[in-house]
PDB file of N, CA, C, O and CB in Angstrom:
ATOM      1  N   UNK A   1      35.516  -5.317  72.386  1.00  0.00           N
ATOM      2  CA  UNK A   1      34.469  -6.249  73.123  1.00  0.00           C
ATOM      3  C   UNK A   1      33.632  -5.310  73.931  1.00  0.00           C
ATOM      4  O   UNK A   1      34.093  -4.464  74.697  1.00  0.00           O
ATOM      5  CB  UNK A   1      35.169  -7.419  74.133  1.00  0.00           C
ATOM      6  N   UNK A   2      32.438  -5.512  73.712  1.00  0.00           N
ATOM      7  CA  UNK A   2      31.456  -4.813  74.664  1.00  0.00           C
ATOM      8  C   UNK A   2      30.669  -5.722  75.609  1.00  0.00           C
ATOM      9  O   UNK A   2      30.553  -6.911  75.310  1.00  0.00           O
ATOM     10  CB  UNK A   2      30.434  -4.028  73.853  1.00  0.00           C
ATOM     11  N   UNK A   3      30.112  -5.237  76.744  1.00  0.00           N
ATOM     12  CA  UNK A   3      29.619  -6.018  77.761  1.00  0.00           C
ATOM     13  C   UNK A   3      28.160  -5.782  77.578  1.00  0.00           C
ATOM     14  O   UNK A   3      27.748  -4.686  77.198  1.00  0.00           O
ATOM     15  CB  UNK A   3      30.184  -5.672  79.170  1.00  0.00           C
ATOM     16  N   UNK A   4      27.239  -6.949  77.881  1.00  0.00           N
ATOM     17  CA  UNK A   4      25.841  -7.148  78.013  1.00  0.00           C
ATOM     18  C   UNK A   4      25.368  -7.489  79.322  1.00  0.00           C
ATOM     19  O   UNK A   4      25.886  -8.434  79.917  1.00  0.00           O
ATOM     20  CB  UNK A   4      25.429  -8.107  77.158  1.00  0.00           C
ATOM     21  N   UNK A   5      24.381  -6.780  79.868  1.00  0.00           N
ATOM     22  CA  UNK A   5      23.712  -7.398  81.086  1.00  0.00           C
ATOM     23  C   UNK A   5      22.412  -7.620  80.837  1.00  0.00           C
ATOM     24  O   UNK A   5      21.748  -6.787  80.219  1.00  0.00           O
ATOM     25  CB  UNK A   5      23.788  -6.610  82.294  1.00  0.00           C
ATOM     26  N   UNK A   6      21.836  -8.890  81.336  1.00  0.00           N
ATOM     27  CA  UNK A   6      20.651  -9.372  81.201  1.00  0.00           C
ATOM     28  C   UNK A   6      20.264  -9.781  82.540  1.00  0.00           C
ATOM     29  O   UNK A   6      21.024 -10.157  83.432  1.00  0.00           O
ATOM     30  CB  UNK A   6      20.596 -10.379  80.227  1.00  0.00           C
ATOM     31  N   UNK A   7      18.846  -9.654  82.591  1.00  0.00           N
ATOM     32  CA  UNK A   7      18.060  -9.761  83.852  1.00  0.00           C
ATOM     33  C   UNK A   7      17.727 -11.443  83.728  1.00  0.00           C
ATOM     34  O   UNK A   7      17.200 -11.823  82.682  1.00  0.00           O
ATOM     35  CB  UNK A   7      16.549  -8.611  83.885  1.00  0.00           C
ATOM     36  N   UNK A   8      18.006 -12.349  84.697  1.00  0.00           N
ATOM     37  CA  UNK A   8      17.624 -13.635  84.786  1.00  0.00           C
ATOM     38  C   UNK A   8      16.557 -13.783  86.058  1.00  0.00           C
ATOM     39  O   UNK A   8      16.372 -12.880  86.873  1.00  0.00           O
ATOM     40  CB  UNK A   8      18.929 -14.514  84.915  1.00  0.00           C
ATOM     41  N   UNK A   9      15.941 -14.974  86.084  1.00  0.00           N
ATOM     42  CA  UNK A   9      15.077 -15.293  87.213  1.00  0.00           C
ATOM     43  C   UNK A   9      16.024 -15.856  88.254  1.00  0.00           C
ATOM     44  O   UNK A   9      16.899 -16.687  88.014  1.00  0.00           O
ATOM     45  CB  UNK A   9      13.898 -16.318  86.832  1.00  0.00           C
ATOM     46  N   UNK A  10      15.767 -15.334  89.401  1.00  0.00           N
ATOM     47  CA  UNK A  10      16.363 -15.715  90.572  1.00  0.00           C
ATOM     48  C   UNK A  10      16.122 -17.182  91.144  1.00  0.00           C
ATOM     49  O   UNK A  10      14.997 -17.633  90.929  1.00  0.00           O
ATOM     50  CB  UNK A  10      15.957 -14.775  91.491  1.00  0.00           C
ATOM     51  N   UNK A  11      16.916 -17.902  91.763  1.00  0.00           N
ATOM     52  CA  UNK A  11      16.760 -19.192  92.244  1.00  0.00           C
ATOM     53  C   UNK A  11      15.667 -19.136  93.465  1.00  0.00           C
ATOM     54  O   UNK A  11      15.354 -18.116  94.080  1.00  0.00           O
ATOM     55  CB  UNK A  11      18.195 -19.761  92.683  1.00  0.00           C
ATOM     56  N   UNK A  12      15.215 -20.307  93.655  1.00  0.00           N
ATOM     57  CA  UNK A  12      14.306 -20.192  94.812  1.00  0.00           C
ATOM     58  C   UNK A  12      14.968 -19.973  96.214  1.00  0.00           C
ATOM     59  O   UNK A  12      14.393 -19.402  97.141  1.00  0.00           O
ATOM     60  CB  UNK A  12      13.487 -21.434  94.872  1.00  0.00           C
ATOM     61  N   UNK A  13      16.189 -20.465  96.272  1.00  0.00           N
ATOM     62  CA  UNK A  13      16.963 -20.150  97.509  1.00  0.00           C
ATOM     63  C   UNK A  13      17.231 -18.705  97.609  1.00  0.00           C
ATOM     64  O   UNK A  13      17.298 -18.145  98.703  1.00  0.00           O
ATOM     65  CB  UNK A  13      18.282 -20.901  97.556  1.00  0.00           C
ATOM     66  N   UNK A  14      17.402 -18.032  96.380  1.00  0.00           N
ATOM     67  CA  UNK A  14      17.815 -16.580  96.540  1.00  0.00           C
ATOM     68  C   UNK A  14      16.472 -15.683  96.790  1.00  0.00           C
ATOM     69  O   UNK A  14      16.577 -14.553  97.266  1.00  0.00           O
ATOM     70  CB  UNK A  14      18.649 -16.055  95.143  1.00  0.00           C
ATOM     71  N   UNK A  15      15.386 -16.164  96.493  1.00  0.00           N
ATOM     72  CA  UNK A  15      14.107 -15.572  96.893  1.00  0.00           C
ATOM     73  C   UNK A  15      13.866 -15.769  98.251  1.00  0.00           C
ATOM     74  O   UNK A  15      13.424 -14.864  98.960  1.00  0.00           O
ATOM     75  CB  UNK A  15      12.996 -16.086  96.157  1.00  0.00           C
ATOM     76  N   UNK A  16      14.142 -16.956  98.694  1.00  0.00           N
ATOM     77  CA  UNK A  16      13.890 -17.263 100.296  1.00  0.00           C
ATOM     78  C   UNK A  16      14.748 -16.316 100.824  1.00  0.00           C
ATOM     79  O   UNK A  16      14.234 -15.501 101.590  1.00  0.00           O
ATOM     80  CB  UNK A  16      14.262 -18.830 100.905  1.00  0.00           C
ATOM     81  N   UNK A  17      16.025 -16.219 100.583  1.00  0.00           N
ATOM     82  CA  UNK A  17      16.962 -15.471 101.409  1.00  0.00           C
ATOM     83  C   UNK A  17      16.864 -13.937 101.343  1.00  0.00           C
ATOM     84  O   UNK A  17      16.984 -13.248 102.356  1.00  0.00           O
ATOM     85  CB  UNK A  17      18.314 -15.866 101.035  1.00  0.00           C
ATOM     86  N   UNK A  18      16.641 -13.419 100.111  1.00  0.00           N
ATOM     87  CA  UNK A  18      16.524 -11.918  99.906  1.00  0.00           C
ATOM     88  C   UNK A  18      15.021 -11.439  99.585  1.00  0.00           C
ATOM     89  O   UNK A  18      14.893 -10.234  99.371  1.00  0.00           O
ATOM     90  CB  UNK A  18      17.494 -11.482  98.681  1.00  0.00           C
ATOM     91  N   UNK A  19      13.934 -12.200  99.531  1.00  0.00           N
ATOM     92  CA  UNK A  19      12.733 -11.708  99.528  1.00  0.00           C
ATOM     93  C   UNK A  19      12.196 -11.803  98.067  1.00  0.00           C
ATOM     94  O   UNK A  19      12.968 -12.094  97.153  1.00  0.00           O
ATOM     95  CB  UNK A  19      12.760 -10.357 100.095  1.00  0.00           C
ATOM     96  N   UNK A  20      10.888 -11.560  97.847  1.00  0.00           N
ATOM     97  CA  UNK A  20      10.404 -11.491  96.472  1.00  0.00           C
ATOM     98  C   UNK A  20      10.592 -10.496  95.468  1.00  0.00           C
ATOM     99  O   UNK A  20      10.201 -10.638  94.310  1.00  0.00           O
ATOM    100  CB  UNK A  20       9.271 -11.556  96.523  1.00  0.00           C
ATOM    101  N   UNK A  21      11.214  -9.446  95.920  1.00  0.00           N
ATOM    102  CA  UNK A  21      11.579  -8.356  95.284  1.00  0.00           C
ATOM    103  C   UNK A  21      13.080  -8.284  94.562  1.00  0.00           C
ATOM    104  O   UNK A  21      13.487  -7.279  93.978  1.00  0.00           O
ATOM    105  CB  UNK A  21      11.408  -7.373  96.251  1.00  0.00           C
ATOM    106  N   UNK A  22      13.829  -9.518  94.702  1.00  0.00           N
ATOM    107  CA  UNK A  22      15.076  -9.627  94.502  1.00  0.00           C
ATOM    108  C   UNK A  22      15.065  -9.801  92.959  1.00  0.00           C
ATOM    109  O   UNK A  22      14.300 -10.545  92.345  1.00  0.00           O
ATOM    110  CB  UNK A  22      15.712 -10.718  95.350  1.00  0.00           C
ATOM    111  N   UNK A  23      16.076  -8.965  92.394  1.00  0.00           N
ATOM    112  CA  UNK A  23      16.399  -8.970  90.940  1.00  0.00           C
ATOM    113  C   UNK A  23      17.708  -9.528  90.799  1.00  0.00           C
ATOM    114  O   UNK A  23      18.598  -9.235  91.598  1.00  0.00           O
ATOM    115  CB  UNK A  23      16.348  -7.589  90.291  1.00  0.00           C
ATOM    116  N   UNK A  24      17.922 -10.439  89.686  1.00  0.00           N
ATOM    117  CA  UNK A  24      19.309 -11.009  89.463  1.00  0.00           C
ATOM    118  C   UNK A  24      19.647 -10.866  88.081  1.00  0.00           C
ATOM    119  O   UNK A  24      18.837 -11.103  87.185  1.00  0.00           O
ATOM    120  CB  UNK A  24      19.436 -12.483  89.855  1.00  0.00           C
ATOM    121  N   UNK A  25      20.951 -10.442  87.859  1.00  0.00           N
ATOM    122  CA  UNK A  25      21.457 -10.009  86.577  1.00  0.00           C
ATOM    123  C   UNK A  25      22.836 -10.723  86.265  1.00  0.00           C
ATOM    124  O   UNK A  25      23.588 -11.104  87.162  1.00  0.00           O
ATOM    125  CB  UNK A  25      21.611  -8.437  86.577  1.00  0.00           C
ATOM    126  N   UNK A  26      23.109 -10.876  84.877  1.00  0.00           N
ATOM    127  CA  UNK A  26      24.359 -11.432  84.586  1.00  0.00           C
ATOM    128  C   UNK A  26      24.953 -10.641  83.614  1.00  0.00           C
ATOM    129  O   UNK A  26      24.265 -10.122  82.735  1.00  0.00           O
ATOM    130  CB  UNK A  26      24.298 -12.784  84.177  1.00  0.00           C
ATOM    131  N   UNK A  27      26.356 -10.465  83.685  1.00  0.00           N
ATOM    132  CA  UNK A  27      26.888  -9.552  82.623  1.00  0.00           C
ATOM    133  C   UNK A  27      28.001 -10.489  82.048  1.00  0.00           C
ATOM    134  O   UNK A  27      28.825 -11.158  82.672  1.00  0.00           O
ATOM    135  CB  UNK A  27      27.476  -8.016  83.214  1.00  0.00           C
ATOM    136  N   UNK A  28      27.807 -10.362  80.650  1.00  0.00           N
ATOM    137  CA  UNK A  28      28.914 -11.098  79.883  1.00  0.00           C
ATOM    138  C   UNK A  28      29.302 -10.300  78.625  1.00  0.00           C
ATOM    139  O   UNK A  28      28.999  -9.130  78.393  1.00  0.00           O
ATOM    140  CB  UNK A  28      28.437 -12.585  79.447  1.00  0.00           C
ATOM    141  N   UNK A  29      30.043 -11.155  77.832  1.00  0.00           N
ATOM    142  CA  UNK A  29      30.882 -10.450  76.563  1.00  0.00           C
ATOM    143  C   UNK A  29      29.811 -10.551  75.548  1.00  0.00           C
ATOM    144  O   UNK A  29      29.042 -11.512  75.547  1.00  0.00           O
ATOM    145  CB  UNK A  29      32.428 -11.283  76.001  1.00  0.00           C
ATOM    146  N   UNK A  30      29.730  -9.541  74.637  1.00  0.00           N
ATOM    147  CA  UNK A  30      29.078  -9.363  73.396  1.00  0.00           C
ATOM    148  C   UNK A  30      30.086  -9.244  72.259  1.00  0.00           C
ATOM    149  O   UNK A  30      30.375  -8.165  71.744  1.00  0.00           O
ATOM    150  CB  UNK A  30      28.196  -8.165  73.456  1.00  0.00           C
ATOM    151  N   UNK A  31      30.553 -10.301  71.934  1.00  0.00           N
ATOM    152  CA  UNK A  31      31.862 -10.403  71.003  1.00  0.00           C
ATOM    153  C   UNK A  31      31.515  -9.868  69.530  1.00  0.00           C
ATOM    154  O   UNK A  31      32.296  -9.127  68.934  1.00  0.00           O
ATOM    155  CB  UNK A  31      32.415 -12.062  70.882  1.00  0.00           C
ATOM    156  N   UNK A  32      30.367 -10.265  69.014  1.00  0.00           N
ATOM    157  CA  UNK A  32      29.905  -9.999  67.742  1.00  0.00           C
ATOM    158  C   UNK A  32      29.052  -8.641  67.728  1.00  0.00           C
ATOM    159  O   UNK A  32      28.698  -8.161  66.651  1.00  0.00           O
ATOM    160  CB  UNK A  32      29.100 -11.209  67.261  1.00  0.00           C
ATOM    161  N   UNK A  33      28.772  -8.115  68.788  1.00  0.00           N
ATOM    162  CA  UNK A  33      27.918  -6.840  68.978  1.00  0.00           C
ATOM    163  C   UNK A  33      26.621  -6.853  68.274  1.00  0.00           C
ATOM    164  O   UNK A  33      26.216  -6.019  67.463  1.00  0.00           O
ATOM    165  CB  UNK A  33      28.655  -5.614  68.496  1.00  0.00           C
ATOM    166  N   UNK A  34      26.032  -7.904  68.693  1.00  0.00           N
ATOM    167  CA  UNK A  34      24.686  -8.142  68.248  1.00  0.00           C
ATOM    168  C   UNK A  34      23.452  -7.747  69.231  1.00  0.00           C
ATOM    169  O   UNK A  34      22.248  -7.733  68.976  1.00  0.00           O
ATOM    170  CB  UNK A  34      24.623  -9.582  67.944  1.00  0.00           C
ATOM    171  N   UNK A  35      24.149  -7.426  70.457  1.00  0.00           N
ATOM    172  CA  UNK A  35      23.210  -6.965  71.537  1.00  0.00           C
ATOM    173  C   UNK A  35      22.826  -8.206  72.547  1.00  0.00           C
ATOM    174  O   UNK A  35      22.056  -8.078  73.499  1.00  0.00           O
ATOM    175  CB  UNK A  35      21.833  -6.344  70.823  1.00  0.00           C
ATOM    176  N   UNK A  36      23.422  -9.301  72.220  1.00  0.00           N
ATOM    177  CA  UNK A  36      23.249 -10.540  73.148  1.00  0.00           C
ATOM    178  C   UNK A  36      24.544 -11.206  73.566  1.00  0.00           C
ATOM    179  O   UNK A  36      25.590 -11.208  72.916  1.00  0.00           O
ATOM    180  CB  UNK A  36      22.392 -11.628  72.446  1.00  0.00           C
ATOM    181  N   UNK A  37      24.315 -11.796  74.800  1.00  0.00           N
ATOM    182  CA  UNK A  37      25.566 -12.256  75.368  1.00  0.00           C
ATOM    183  C   UNK A  37      25.952 -13.603  74.529  1.00  0.00           C
ATOM    184  O   UNK A  37      25.144 -14.448  74.143  1.00  0.00           O
ATOM    185  CB  UNK A  37      25.398 -12.527  77.024  1.00  0.00           C
ATOM    186  N   UNK A  38      27.261 -13.615  74.348  1.00  0.00           N
ATOM    187  CA  UNK A  38      27.825 -14.573  73.570  1.00  0.00           C
ATOM    188  C   UNK A  38      28.745 -15.669  74.564  1.00  0.00           C
ATOM    189  O   UNK A  38      29.456 -15.269  75.486  1.00  0.00           O
ATOM    190  CB  UNK A  38      28.701 -13.781  72.436  1.00  0.00           C
ATOM    191  N   UNK A  39      28.590 -17.047  74.207  1.00  0.00           N
ATOM    192  CA  UNK A  39      29.356 -18.025  74.892  1.00  0.00           C
ATOM    193  C   UNK A  39      30.631 -17.979  74.301  1.00  0.00           C
ATOM    194  O   UNK A  39      30.813 -17.305  73.287  1.00  0.00           O
ATOM    195  CB  UNK A  39      28.783 -19.378  74.855  1.00  0.00           C
ATOM    196  N   UNK A  40      31.638 -18.703  74.893  1.00  0.00           N
ATOM    197  CA  UNK A  40      32.960 -18.740  74.640  1.00  0.00           C
ATOM    198  C   UNK A  40      33.304 -19.168  73.227  1.00  0.00           C
ATOM    199  O   UNK A  40      34.163 -18.633  72.526  1.00  0.00           O
ATOM    200  CB  UNK A  40      33.557 -19.567  75.584  1.00  0.00           C
ATOM    201  N   UNK A  41      32.541 -20.189  72.890  1.00  0.00           N
ATOM    202  CA  UNK A  41      32.727 -20.562  71.348  1.00  0.00           C
ATOM    203  C   UNK A  41      32.578 -19.612  70.271  1.00  0.00           C
ATOM    204  O   UNK A  41      33.401 -19.538  69.359  1.00  0.00           O
ATOM    205  CB  UNK A  41      31.825 -21.539  70.983  1.00  0.00           C
ATOM    206  N   UNK A  42      31.285 -18.696  70.373  1.00  0.00           N
ATOM    207  CA  UNK A  42      31.153 -17.719  69.537  1.00  0.00           C
ATOM    208  C   UNK A  42      32.208 -16.557  69.672  1.00  0.00           C
ATOM    209  O   UNK A  42      32.627 -16.035  68.639  1.00  0.00           O
ATOM    210  CB  UNK A  42      29.865 -17.290  69.677  1.00  0.00           C
ATOM    211  N   UNK A  43      32.625 -16.157  70.825  1.00  0.00           N
ATOM    212  CA  UNK A  43      33.654 -15.329  71.075  1.00  0.00           C
ATOM    213  C   UNK A  43      34.908 -15.944  70.212  1.00  0.00           C
ATOM    214  O   UNK A  43      35.380 -15.252  69.309  1.00  0.00           O
ATOM    215  CB  UNK A  43      33.887 -15.226  72.656  1.00  0.00           C
ATOM    216  N   UNK A  44      35.378 -17.081  70.455  1.00  0.00           N
ATOM    217  CA  UNK A  44      36.529 -17.632  69.808  1.00  0.00           C
ATOM    218  C   UNK A  44      36.554 -17.282  68.294  1.00  0.00           C
ATOM    219  O   UNK A  44      37.480 -16.773  67.663  1.00  0.00           O
ATOM    220  CB  UNK A  44      36.551 -19.141  70.017  1.00  0.00           C
ATOM    221  N   UNK A  45      35.297 -17.678  67.842  1.00  0.00           N
ATOM    222  CA  UNK A  45      35.091 -17.759  66.422  1.00  0.00           C
ATOM    223  C   UNK A  45      35.268 -16.186  65.844  1.00  0.00           C
ATOM    224  O   UNK A  45      35.995 -15.965  64.875  1.00  0.00           O
ATOM    225  CB  UNK A  45      33.549 -18.439  66.108  1.00  0.00           C
ATOM    226  N   UNK A  46      34.575 -15.181  66.496  1.00  0.00           N
ATOM    227  CA  UNK A  46      34.705 -13.944  66.256  1.00  0.00           C
ATOM    228  C   UNK A  46      36.257 -13.484  66.168  1.00  0.00           C
ATOM    229  O   UNK A  46      36.726 -12.945  65.165  1.00  0.00           O
ATOM    230  CB  UNK A  46      33.938 -13.279  67.251  1.00  0.00           C
ATOM    231  N   UNK A  47      36.908 -13.733  67.209  1.00  0.00           N
ATOM    232  CA  UNK A  47      38.355 -13.297  67.405  1.00  0.00           C
ATOM    233  C   UNK A  47      39.315 -13.975  66.148  1.00  0.00           C
ATOM    234  O   UNK A  47      40.134 -13.320  65.503  1.00  0.00           O
ATOM    235  CB  UNK A  47      38.900 -13.852  69.012  1.00  0.00           C
ATOM    236  N   UNK A  48      39.048 -15.334  65.962  1.00  0.00           N
ATOM    237  CA  UNK A  48      39.672 -16.013  64.865  1.00  0.00           C
ATOM    238  C   UNK A  48      39.450 -15.293  63.606  1.00  0.00           C
ATOM    239  O   UNK A  48      40.431 -14.952  62.946  1.00  0.00           O
ATOM    240  CB  UNK A  48      39.189 -17.389  64.749  1.00  0.00           C
ATOM    241  N   UNK A  49      37.971 -14.961  63.106  1.00  0.00           N
ATOM    242  CA  UNK A  49      37.885 -14.276  61.998  1.00  0.00           C
ATOM    243  C   UNK A  49      38.720 -12.861  61.904  1.00  0.00           C
ATOM    244  O   UNK A  49      39.433 -12.517  60.961  1.00  0.00           O
ATOM    245  CB  UNK A  49      36.507 -14.107  61.823  1.00  0.00           C
ATOM    246  N   UNK A  50      38.468 -12.156  63.063  1.00  0.00           N
ATOM    247  CA  UNK A  50      39.402 -10.917  63.040  1.00  0.00           C
ATOM    248  C   UNK A  50      40.777 -11.171  62.840  1.00  0.00           C
ATOM    249  O   UNK A  50      41.447 -10.540  62.023  1.00  0.00           O
ATOM    250  CB  UNK A  50      39.336 -10.166  64.265  1.00  0.00           C
ATOM    251  N   UNK A  51      41.295 -12.221  63.677  1.00  0.00           N
ATOM    252  CA  UNK A  51      42.817 -12.392  63.439  1.00  0.00           C
ATOM    253  C   UNK A  51      43.087 -12.734  61.840  1.00  0.00           C
ATOM    254  O   UNK A  51      43.908 -12.099  61.178  1.00  0.00           O
ATOM    255  CB  UNK A  51      43.423 -13.684  64.446  1.00  0.00           C
ATOM    256  N   UNK A  52      42.419 -13.646  61.391  1.00  0.00           N
ATOM    257  CA  UNK A  52      42.565 -14.138  60.094  1.00  0.00           C
ATOM    258  C   UNK A  52      42.494 -12.871  59.057  1.00  0.00           C
ATOM    259  O   UNK A  52      43.277 -12.789  58.110  1.00  0.00           O
ATOM    260  CB  UNK A  52      41.431 -15.244  59.829  1.00  0.00           C
ATOM    261  N   UNK A  53      41.687 -12.087  59.269  1.00  0.00           N
ATOM    262  CA  UNK A  53      41.616 -10.723  58.500  1.00  0.00           C
ATOM    263  C   UNK A  53      42.678  -9.881  58.515  1.00  0.00           C
ATOM    264  O   UNK A  53      43.273  -9.581  57.480  1.00  0.00           O
ATOM    265  CB  UNK A  53      40.613  -9.927  58.934  1.00  0.00           C
ATOM    266  N   UNK A  54      43.018  -9.411  59.742  1.00  0.00           N
ATOM    267  CA  UNK A  54      43.961  -8.451  60.045  1.00  0.00           C
ATOM    268  C   UNK A  54      45.403  -8.707  60.352  1.00  0.00           C
ATOM    269  O   UNK A  54      46.318  -7.890  60.250  1.00  0.00           O
ATOM    270  CB  UNK A  54      43.500  -7.854  60.999  1.00  0.00           C
ATOM    271  N   UNK A  55      45.484 -10.015  60.760  1.00  0.00           N
ATOM    272  CA  UNK A  55      47.092 -10.348  61.048  1.00  0.00           C
ATOM    273  C   UNK A  55      48.073 -10.436  59.998  1.00  0.00           C
ATOM    274  O   UNK A  55      49.282 -10.464  60.227  1.00  0.00           O
ATOM    275  CB  UNK A  55      47.257 -11.638  61.671  1.00  0.00           C
ATOM    276  N   UNK A  56      47.466 -10.489  58.629  1.00  0.00           N
ATOM    277  CA  UNK A  56      48.282 -10.651  57.397  1.00  0.00           C
ATOM    278  C   UNK A  56      48.897  -9.395  56.928  1.00  0.00           C
ATOM    279  O   UNK A  56      49.599  -9.391  55.917  1.00  0.00           O
ATOM    280  CB  UNK A  56      47.467 -11.203  56.296  1.00  0.00           C
TER     281      UNK A  56
END
């Protein structure tokens, strides 16, 4: 599993607290290695396919 970091828009409260130059990022899993952050359902599907392929 690889990790992906994306830049997201900061919340108004974060801008008020840290200023207009604040940068917000999220880091998550890229389970299917397509370069985009995946949700839990996608990761579960990828791991299930791998398990079905290689567990036998």
